[in-house]
C-alpha positions in Angstrom: -0.2 0.1 0.3 2.7 2.3 1.0 4.2 2.0 -2.9 0.8 2.9 -4.1 1.2 6.4 -2.0 4.8 6.9 -2.7 4.1 6.3 -6.7 1.0 9.0 -6.3 3.3 11.5 -4.1 6.1 11.0 -6.5 4.2 11.9 -9.5 1.7 14.3 -8.1 5.2 16.4 -6.6 4.9 19.4 -9.1 1.2 19.7 -8.0 2.0 20.0 -5.1 5.3 21.9 -4.4 4.2 25.1 -6.1 1.0 26.0 -3.9 3.1 25.5 -1.1 6.8 27.7 -2.1 4.1 30.2 -3.6 2.5 30.3 -0.2 5.9 30.5 1.5 7.1 33.3 -0.7 4.2 35.7 -0.3 4.2 34.9 3.7 8.1 35.3 3.2 7.7 38.9 0.7 4.4 40.1 3.4 7.1 39.5 6.1 10.1 41.2 4.9 7.7 44.5 3.8 6.4 44.4 7.4 9.9 44.4 8.9 11.4 47.6 6.7 8.6 49.0 5.6 8.0 50.4 2.4 10.6 50.9 0.2 11.8 55.1 -0.3 10.6 56.1 -3.9 13.2 56.1 -6.5 13.6 59.8 -8.2 12.2 59.5 -11.8 15.0 61.0 -14.3 13.3 61.6 -17.7 16.7 61.1 -19.9 17.6 57.8 -20.9 20.6 55.8 -20.5 22.3 56.5 -23.6 21.5 60.3 -22.9 23.3 60.6 -19.7 26.1 59.2 -21.4 26.2 61.6 -24.0 26.1 64.4 -21.6 28.9 62.4 -19.1 30.8 62.9 -22.1 30.1 66.5 -23.3 31.0 67.3 -19.0 34.2 65.3 -19.7 35.6 66.9 -23.0 34.5 71.0 -22.0 37.2 73.2 -21.5 40.0 71.0 -23.4 41.4 71.7 -26.8 40.9 68.9 -29.2 43.1 70.0 -31.7 46.0 69.2 -29.9 46.0 65.1 -30.6 49.2 62.5 -29.4 50.8 61.8 -33.0 50.9 58.2 -34.1 55.3 57.9 -34.2 54.4 59.1 -30.3 52.6 56.0 -29.7 54.9 53.7 -31.0 55.0 51.4 -27.4 51.5 51.0 -27.0 51.7 48.7 -30.8 51.7 45.5 -30.3 55.1 44.4 -30.6 56.2 42.5 -34.0 58.5 39.1 -34.1 61.9 40.2 -33.0 61.2 43.5 -33.3 61.3 43.4 -37.7 59.4 45.8 -38.8 59.6 48.2 -36.1 62.0 51.2 -36.0 64.2 52.1 -33.3 63.2 55.5 -31.5 65.8 57.7 -31.4 
């Protein structure tokens, strides 16, 4: 008889565990809300993420002279090293 009961419980396990998990989750969330209180309202920003990023980039470059750029010849130390330095000119 016990084997029939365990077979039935095993086959109906999702139908039993889902309501139990749902009730436990609901009680836990209500208890957490009761203990912590309602969260403060987050400030709503009208701008999108891309607009905020563009605004930040504009603030970073404000006041900089964009015509002063490092020469590519000066950037050679950041170039990947060629095999045995054959293709890399020597710096003087």
